[in-house]
C-alpha positions in Angstrom: 45.7 40.2 -21.3 46.5 38.4 -24.6 43.9 38.7 -27.3 43.2 35.7 -29.5 41.5 36.7 -32.7 39.9 33.3 -33.4 39.1 29.9 -31.8 41.6 28.3 -34.1 44.4 30.4 -32.7 43.4 29.6 -29.1 43.1 25.9 -29.7 46.4 25.9 -31.6 48.1 27.6 -28.6 46.6 25.1 -26.2 47.8 22.2 -28.3 51.3 23.6 -28.6 51.5 24.4 -24.9 50.5 20.9 -24.0 53.0 19.5 -26.4 55.8 21.6 -24.9 55.0 20.5 -21.3 57.3 17.5 -20.5 55.0 16.3 -17.7 52.2 15.8 -20.1 54.2 14.4 -23.0 55.1 11.1 -21.3 53.4 9.9 -18.1 51.4 7.2 -16.4 48.1 7.6 -14.6 46.0 5.1 -12.5 42.3 5.0 -12.8 39.2 2.8 -13.2 37.9 2.1 -16.7 34.3 3.4 -16.8 33.6 3.3 -20.6 35.2 1.2 -23.3 34.4 0.8 -27.0 36.3 -0.6 -29.9 35.9 0.9 -33.4 35.7 -1.1 -36.7 39.3 -0.2 -37.4 40.5 -1.7 -34.1 41.1 1.6 -32.2 39.8 1.6 -28.6 38.2 4.7 -27.0 37.7 4.6 -23.2 37.5 6.7 -20.0 39.3 6.3 -16.7 38.1 7.9 -13.5 38.6 8.1 -9.8 36.0 9.1 -7.2 36.0 12.8 -8.4 37.2 13.1 -12.0 37.1 11.5 -15.5 39.4 11.8 -18.5 38.9 10.4 -22.0 41.5 8.1 -23.5 42.3 6.4 -26.8 44.7 3.6 -27.8 45.3 2.9 -31.5 45.0 -0.6 -33.0 48.7 -1.2 -33.3 49.4 -0.6 -29.6 46.2 -2.3 -28.6 47.2 -5.5 -30.4 50.3 -5.6 -28.1 48.4 -5.4 -24.8 48.7 -8.4 -22.5 45.2 -7.8 -21.1 41.7 -7.2 -22.6 40.5 -4.0 -20.9 37.0 -3.9 -19.6 34.7 -1.7 -17.6 35.4 -1.7 -13.9 39.1 -2.7 -14.3 41.6 -0.7 -12.4 44.5 0.1 -14.7 47.7 2.1 -15.2 47.7 3.9 -18.5 50.9 5.0 -20.1 51.0 7.8 -22.8 50.7 11.5 -23.3 48.1 14.2 -23.6 46.8 15.2 -27.0 44.5 18.1 -27.8 42.3 17.8 -30.9 42.2 21.4 -32.0 39.4 21.1 -34.5 37.0 19.5 -32.0 38.4 21.2 -28.9 38.8 17.8 -27.2 41.5 16.7 -24.8 42.4 13.1 -24.4 45.2 10.8 -23.4 46.7 8.8 -26.2 47.7 5.6 -24.6 50.7 3.5 -25.6 50.3 0.8 -23.0 47.8 -0.4 -20.4 48.5 -2.5 -17.4 45.9 -4.0 -15.0 46.1 -2.9 -11.4 43.2 -5.0 -10.2 39.5 -4.5 -10.0 38.4 -0.9 -9.6 37.0 0.4 -6.3 33.4 1.0 -7.6 33.4 -2.3 -9.4 34.5 -4.1 -6.2 31.8 -2.3 -4.2 29.2 -3.4 -6.7 30.3 -7.0 -6.5 30.3 -7.1 -2.7 26.9 -5.5 -2.4 25.4 -7.7 -5.1 26.6 -10.9 -3.4 25.4 -9.7 0.0 21.9 -8.9 -1.2 21.7 -12.0 -3.4 22.6 -14.2 -0.4 19.8 -12.4 1.6 17.3 -13.2 -1.1 16.5 -9.7 -2.2 16.7 -10.7 -5.8 14.4 -13.8 -5.5 11.6 -14.0 -8.0 9.2 -15.3 -5.4 9.2 -11.8 -3.7 8.4 -9.9 -6.9 4.9 -8.4 -7.3 2.8 -8.2 -10.4 2.3 -4.8 -12.1 -1.4 -3.9 -12.0 -3.2 -4.0 -15.4 -5.1 -0.8 -14.9 -3.3 1.5 -12.3 -5.4 4.5 -11.3 -2.4 6.6 -10.6 1.3 6.1 -11.4 4.1 7.4 -9.1 7.4 8.5 -10.5 10.6 9.1 -8.6 13.0 11.1 -10.7 14.4 14.6 -11.3 11.8 17.3 -11.7 13.9 18.8 -14.5 15.2 17.1 -17.5 13.9 14.8 -20.3 13.1 11.7 -18.2 9.8 12.8 -16.6 8.6 14.4 -19.8 9.3 11.2 -21.7 7.4 9.1 -19.2 4.4 11.4 -19.0 4.2 11.8 -22.8 4.4 8.0 -23.3 1.7 7.4 -20.7 -0.6 10.1 -22.1 -0.3 8.8 -25.7 -1.1 5.3 -24.6 -4.0 6.2 -22.2 -4.9 9.8 -21.3 -7.2 8.7 -18.5 -4.5 8.0 -15.9 -2.8 10.3 -13.5 1.0 10.7 -12.9 2.3 11.9 -9.6 6.0 13.0 -9.5 8.2 12.8 -6.4 11.2 15.0 -7.3 14.6 13.5 -6.4 18.2 13.8 -7.3 19.3 11.0 -9.6 23.1 11.6 -9.3 25.6 12.2 -6.5 25.4 11.8 -2.8 21.9 13.3 -2.5 20.5 10.6 -4.8 20.1 7.6 -2.4 18.3 9.4 0.5 15.9 11.3 -1.8 15.0 8.2 -3.9 14.4 6.3 -0.6 12.2 9.2 0.6 10.2 9.0 -2.6 9.5 5.3 -2.4 8.6 5.6 1.3 6.3 8.6 0.6 4.2 6.7 -1.9 4.0 3.7 0.4 3.0 5.8 3.4 0.4 7.8 1.5 -0.8 4.8 -0.6 -1.8 7.3 -3.3 -0.4 5.3 -6.3 -0.8 1.8 -7.6 2.7 1.4 -9.1 6.1 3.3 -8.7 8.6 4.0 -11.4 12.2 5.0 -10.4 13.8 6.5 -13.4 17.0 8.2 -14.7 18.4 8.9 -18.1 21.6 7.5 -19.5 25.0 8.4 -18.0 28.5 7.0 -17.2 29.1 4.1 -14.9 30.0 6.5 -12.0 27.0 8.8 -12.7 24.6 5.8 -12.4 26.5 4.3 -9.4 24.3 6.0 -6.8 21.6 3.4 -7.7 24.0 0.7 -6.5 23.0 1.7 -3.0 22.0 -0.7 -0.2 19.5 1.7 1.2 17.7 2.1 -2.1 17.7 -1.7 -2.6 16.1 -2.3 0.8 13.5 0.4 0.3 12.5 -1.2 -3.0 12.4 -4.7 -1.4 10.2 -3.4 1.5 7.8 -1.5 -0.8 4.2 -2.8 -0.7 3.6 -1.1 -4.0 5.2 -2.7 -7.2 8.3 -0.9 -8.3 9.6 -0.6 -11.9 13.3 0.4 -12.3 14.3 2.4 -15.4 17.9 3.5 -14.9 20.0 4.5 -17.8 19.9 2.6 -21.1 19.4 -1.0 -22.0 23.1 -2.2 -21.3 23.2 -0.4 -18.0 22.4 -2.5 -14.9 22.4 -1.3 -11.3 21.5 -3.0 -8.0 18.0 -1.5 -8.1 17.3 -3.4 -11.3 17.8 -6.7 -9.6 15.6 -5.9 -6.6 12.8 -4.1 -8.5 9.6 -6.1 -9.4 10.2 -5.3 -13.1 13.2 -3.8 -14.9 12.6 -1.5 -17.9 15.4 -0.9 -20.4 14.7 2.8 -20.5 12.4 5.4 -18.9 10.3 5.4 -22.1 10.0 1.7 -22.0 8.8 2.0 -18.4 6.0 4.3 -19.6 5.0 1.8 -22.2 5.1 -1.1 -19.7 3.1 0.5 -16.9 -0.1 1.0 -18.8 -1.7 -0.8 -21.7 -2.7 1.1 -24.8 -6.2 2.6 -24.6 -6.9 1.6 -28.2 -5.9 -2.0 -27.5 -7.9 -2.1 -24.3 -11.0 -0.7 -26.1 -10.6 -3.3 -28.8 -10.4 -6.1 -26.3 -13.5 -4.8 -24.5 -15.4 -4.5 -27.7 -14.5 -8.1 -28.6 -15.6 -9.3 -25.2 -18.9 -7.4 -25.5 -19.5 -8.9 -28.9 -18.8 -12.4 -27.7 -21.1 -11.8 -24.7 -23.9 -10.5 -26.9 -23.6 -13.6 -29.2 -23.6 -16.0 -26.2 -26.7 -14.2 -24.7 -28.6 -14.4 -28.0 -27.7 -18.1 -28.4 -28.9 -18.8 -24.9 -32.2 -16.9 -25.4 -32.7 -18.7 -28.8 -32.3 -22.1 -27.2 -34.7 -21.3 -24.4 -37.2 -19.9 -26.9 -37.1 -23.2 -28.9 -37.6 -25.2 -25.7 -40.5 -23.0 -24.8 -42.1 -23.6 -28.2 -41.9 -27.3 -27.7 -43.7 -27.1 -24.4 -46.2 -24.5 -25.8 -47.2 -26.9 -28.6 -47.5 -29.9 -26.4 -51.0 -31.5 -26.4 -51.2 -31.5 -22.6 -51.4 -27.7 -22.6 -54.2 -27.6 -25.1 -56.3 -30.7 -23.8 -56.2 -31.5 -20.0 -58.2 -34.7 -20.8 -55.3 -35.9 -23.0 -52.8 -35.4 -20.2 -55.2 -37.2 -17.7 -55.7 -40.1 -20.2 -51.9 -40.4 -20.6 -51.5 -40.6 -16.8 -54.3 -43.2 -16.5 -52.6 -45.4 -19.1 -49.3 -45.2 -17.1 -51.1 -46.2 -13.9 -52.8 -49.1 -15.6 -49.6 -50.3 -17.0 -47.9 -50.1 -13.6 -50.8 -52.0 -11.9 -50.7 -54.8 -14.5 -46.9 -55.2 -14.0 -47.4 -55.2 -10.2 -50.1 -57.9 -10.4 -48.0 -60.0 -12.7 -45.0 -59.7 -10.4 -47.1 -60.5 -7.3 -48.8 -63.6 -8.9 -45.4 -65.0 -9.9 -44.1 -64.4 -6.4 -47.0 -66.2 -4.8 -46.7 -69.2 -7.2 -43.0 -69.5 -6.6 -43.4 -69.3 -2.9 -46.2 -72.0 -2.8 -44.0 -74.3 -4.8 -41.1 -73.8 -2.5 -43.3 -74.5 0.6 -44.7 -77.7 -0.9 -41.2 -78.9 -1.7 -40.1 -78.4 1.9 -43.3 -80.2 3.2 -42.5 -83.2 1.1 -39.0 -83.3 2.5 -40.3 -83.0 6.1 -42.9 -85.8 5.5 -40.2 -88.1 4.2 -38.2 -87.5 7.4 -41.2 -88.1 9.8 -40.4 -91.2 12.0 -44.0 -92.4 11.8 -44.0 -92.5 8.1 -40.7 -94.4 8.2 -42.2 -97.1 10.4 -45.2 -97.4 8.0 -42.7 -98.6 5.4 -41.9 -101.7 7.5 -39.3 -100.3 9.7 -39.2 -100.6 13.6 -36.9 -99.7 16.4 -36.0 -101.4 19.8 -35.9 -99.7 23.2 -35.2 -100.8 26.7 -37.5 -100.7 29.7 -36.9 -96.9 30.1 -38.0 -96.3 26.5 -34.4 -95.5 25.4 -33.5 -96.6 21.9 -31.0 -99.5 21.8 -28.4 -98.7 19.2 -25.9 -101.7 19.8 -26.1 -105.4 20.7 -23.5 -104.5 23.4 -26.2 -102.6 25.2 -28.2 -105.7 26.1 -27.7 -109.3 27.4 -29.7 -112.4 27.5 -32.9 -112.2 29.6 -33.3 -108.5 29.2 -36.8 -107.3 28.4 -37.1 -105.0 25.4 -39.9 -103.3 23.4 -40.1 -103.4 19.6 -42.0 -100.3 18.3 -43.9 -100.8 15.1 -46.1 -98.3 13.2 -49.4 -99.6 14.8 -48.2 -100.8 18.3 -45.4 -102.2 20.5 -44.2 -105.8 21.0 -42.7 -106.9 24.4 -39.9 -109.4 24.0 -37.2 -111.1 26.0 -33.6 -111.5 24.7 -32.9 -115.2 24.2 -29.7 -115.0 22.1 -27.3 -112.2 20.8 -25.5 -112.5 17.5 -22.5 -110.0 17.3 -21.6 -108.9 13.8 -18.0 -108.4 14.8 -17.8 -112.1 15.8 -19.0 -113.3 12.4 -22.6 -113.6 13.6 -21.8 -116.1 16.4 -24.1 -116.1 19.3 -23.0 -114.9 22.7 -23.7 -117.0 25.6 
């Protein structure tokens, strides 16, 4: 066994061994970009991975400026370069000289396919999303039982309002065990109906570490949940499928704790303001009723019944006078109209017409003769006057249409 007397000597030996290895000095490797950042000086630092492993890489500004592509997360690439070991920091990375695109990475492609499928089915539609209750009695959390996430959520909720319970359903938040355990947690709370809102949470991590939340089963469990679900996966820039299906997306687990419950101090202040406004309104109402009561209390009718009776008698007398006036006018107007009709009828009476010197002629049957064409010479006719009847015989007939000439 070789004995290194310091970390510096060990790291120096590793660095030299890697530099002496021809396979690691100049090679190409295919992987999917999972992280990518550019420094202020133009150097790019990124990671490439497959379904099992990850390695850190860097490309300096001069080589980066010569790239024909703009690398981005999810892109499947071939990286050319060699291994470098930074002895002082104990870090191994690939120093890239060239990057070529190989097409979209497998995980990125899986994400896009699932995203489109669920979007077409309507799982992301806003109309399906439920409101978060203002005052949940108990809050369910699906996350790892160990780690910082559950502690952050509990502490945040306790600081905002210590009068609410938090119920944890422990679940893996990474790897193949993550989807079935998260689904079981969501279904548990829905079956037991022992919480008013569910938080599914995980701390930050790489794209592949968070990828377990891009799971169709988790998405459908969230969509089917009768209890509102808040997703809090990773940090603010991190988006997974569960974020699009959940009723609300929180940027971080701590933000979920702040979102799920209002501040006790703020709620108490709001309630105090409402109580004050209610008290003012009640006092104003009572004051207005008291003033109205004072008016009635000081009214003369309450102190002197005779005064009230006298007032009512005056009202009755006034009504009677008005009624008599109206009835008298009605009778006068009606009598005048009747007399007018009587005069018109008298003027049209045949007897009165005859008294004014008129008469009419009728034949032997008493039928009025209206035309000279109805008689002939020798006919007997009666001439009716106002005081009797004259019997006559037709001697001659003068027809007006013939210019008054007599008819033979």
